SEFIRO-111176 format. One record per atom (N, C-alpha, C): residue in one letter; x, y, z. Coordinates in steps of 0.001 Angstrom, whole numbers, plus 500000, padded with zeros to 6 digits. Each point is the difference from the previous one (the first is absolute). Layout:
aXYZ ...
END
This chain:
m837785416233630586 m499058499732498941 m499379501315499547 t499890500203498707 t499352501200499480 t498828499590499120 c499077500900499879 c498833499768499155 c500301500528498608 p499551499315498969 p500168500530498649 p499248501328499860 p500566500976499286 p499299501271499797 p498608499776499418 g499037500687500547 g498631499918499522 g499171498880500594 e500620499121500774 e499243498899500607 e499149500525501145 v498737499630500006 v499111500368501103 v500241498981501113 i500377500499501182 i500251499071501105 i498836499921500964 a499146501021499992 a498844499967500898 a499017501090499622 s498761499759500366 s498953501002499922 s499473500138501423 v500090501193500538 v499627500225501396 v498828500983500038 p498771499510500110 p498856500911500094 p500089500843501283 v499837501316499852 v500029500914501138 v498568500481500227 p499370499566501098 p498607500388500262 p499827501509500175 g498842500504499615 g499706501419500127 g499634500432501405 n499956499064500957 n499578500346501369 n501158500189500973 g501233500033499504 g501150500220500878 g500641498735500545 t499434498832499684 t500596498740500436 t501365499827499341 v500971499507500752 v501355499804499496 v500063498730499148 a500663500105498854 a500261498853499120 a501512499767499996 t500415498751499812 t501412499656500083 t500461499285498740 s501179500385499527 s500601499365498825 s500709498718500413 p500422499209499019 p500932498916500321 p501342500614500427 v500885499196500491 v501344500478500357 v500702500468498725 l500560501204500050 l500743500554498869 l501493499796500247 h500686499455499025 h501429499691500145 h500808501268500265 a500897499931500964 a500857501139500347 a500834500425498797 g499990501291499730 g500797500563498919 g499354499933498632 q498925499265499861 q499307499875498713 q499087501205499801 s500043500594498821 s499121501122499679 s498646499464499546 y498936500603500498 y498641499590499646 y499213501207499501 r499161499762499034 r499098501034499502 r498634499723500608 l499467500988500684 l498651499906500558 l499057500668499015 r498879499392499754 r499004500582499110 r498664499958500723 t499360501136500074 t498696500079500650 t498987500529498985 f498786499503500104 f498959500474499101 f498665499942500720 g499097500882499574 g498671500046500577 g499878501066501070 f498818500068500576 f499746500963501071 f498918499451500909 a499897500608501172 a498978499630500979 a499070501194500197 l498738499721500243 l499060501058500383 l500175500212501496 t500392501203500400 t500250500256501416 t498807500614500708 n499072500535499241 n498719500460500539 n499054500192498818 a498880500628500203 a498991500119498937 a500445500878498836 t500991500872500210 t500391500934498949 t501464499896499576 h500815499282500767 h501439499961499709 h500517498606499708 g501005499955499132 g500750498784499732 g501455500241500348 q500742498934500108 q501419500119500332 q500764498906499279 d501093500404499340 d500863499009499385 d501327499976500773 a501043499480499406 a501272499855500703 a500606501326500422 e499608501085499360 e500652501285500254 e499050501166500225 y498780499906499525 y499109501158499999 y498625499692500577 d499435501001500661 d498604500012500408 d499301500878498965 f498855499572499484 f499336500769498954 f498486499932500163 v499332501002499445 v498538500067500008 v499497499131498846 i499145499025500293 i499516499059498983 i499347500737498825 a499168500991500286 a499302500721498942 a500920500916499200 d501179500311500525 d500942500902499337 d501425499570500345 p500520498932499350 p501327499478500348 p501137501019499882 a499783501098499246 a501033501036499925 a500108500744501331 n498979499892500844 n500002500614501325 n500614498980500964 r501308500127500228 r500706498985500777 r501088500615500871 l500420499220500981 l501096500375500888 l501105498961499866 k501259500463499950 k501136499084499985 k500214499491501414 a500584498833500128 a500147499337501292 a500586500892501080 t501062500703499743 t500616500798501062 t499888501491499736 g499197500390499059 g499880501417499686 g498621500526500302 g499941501255500312 g498710500648500170 g499406499927501387 v500262498963500733 v499435499852501337 v501130499614500954 p500631500981500664 p501128499683500878 p499629498987501080 g500875499035500216 g499790499008501048 g499171498803499583 f499439500023498810 f499191498883499521 f500734499255498904 d499771498724499946 d500568499187498939 d498946498996499576 f500021499632498763 f499110498972499506 f500647499356498798 g499509498847499636 g500574499244498906 g500503498661500505 i500653499248499122 i500525498696500393 i501403500175500559 a500176499528501220 a501295500070500682 a500650498627499972 d501327499984499842 d500711498741500159 d500866500119501239 d499873499032500875 d500666499984501303 d499755501289500782 g498772500521499902 g499597501146500804 g500325501362499409 a500786500051498918 a500350501280499386 a499373500066498610 a499318501095499718 a499366500151498691 a501023500555499014 p500427499172499016 p500939500504499007 p499299500943499042 s500770500724499224 s499407500809498946 s499731499072498821 w498753499868499647 w499624499137498885 w499978500756498682 g500271501305500029 g500091500772498764 g498797500867499726 p499984500591498793 p498904500893499635 p498680499251499861 y498918500742500118 y498667499408499903 y499832499243498698 n499409498819500082 n499719499162498842 n498501499706500019 a499301500470498970 a498543499821499948 a499586498526500012 g500896499095499596 g499724498569500051 g500331499396501353 h500527500825500933 h500348499591501362 h501030498863499990 i501001500113499112 i501087499026499901 i501306500721500331 y500731499465500973 y501247500623500444 y501062498935500206 e501264500422499917 e501105499084500250 e501036500671500882 s500699499177500756 s501079500447500876 s501009498859500074 r501197500282500433 r501029498955500158 r500432499936501452 i500273498776500453 i500585499805501321 i501083498941499875 v500864499956500983 v501032498974500075 v499643499086501161 g499967498705499724 g499663499025501030 g501000500024501141 a499502499635501192 a500842499981501196 a499991498620500662 g499619498971499244 g499975498652500561 g498811499731500902 r498939500776499823 r498793499828500815 r498800500440499177 a498829499728500519 a498766500439499345 a499837501510500175 v499195500583499152 v499669501422500079 v498499500100500255 t499606500946500839 t498578500210500261 t499489501171499160 f498736499907499618 f499346501049499219 f498687500349500683 q499666501295499992 q498779500447500657 q499504501268499325 l498700500084499789 l499409501215499486 l499782500955501161 l500683501128499961 l499867501025501042 l498923500982499586 d499151500359500942 d498963500988499716 d499679500705501303 n500761501044500308 n499718500728501233 n499560501428499716 l499248500176498929 l499386501303499724 l498713500115500764 
END
């Protein structure tokens, strides 16, 4: 069974506190587009979206998920690995593609800065 292109199959809220969220089962071999939007406040001065940590008062002051701080990662991870969600988007909207493996996928906001 395949999903029609553009059909939304689920909305999976990913909490800003690191709690794991789970998708429905994704059909093996089916390509899916993941879309993330919004950001979480990680402390009094910083926000974090799917790919970047940024200073609330100066969003241009930001760190990419795997750049700038060796050994640290942050952003939304799927199945424990943080994909590249692309260049910074001031609207905090990003997309990525995955291929289903016949099981659910977990999502988690990583913040180990």
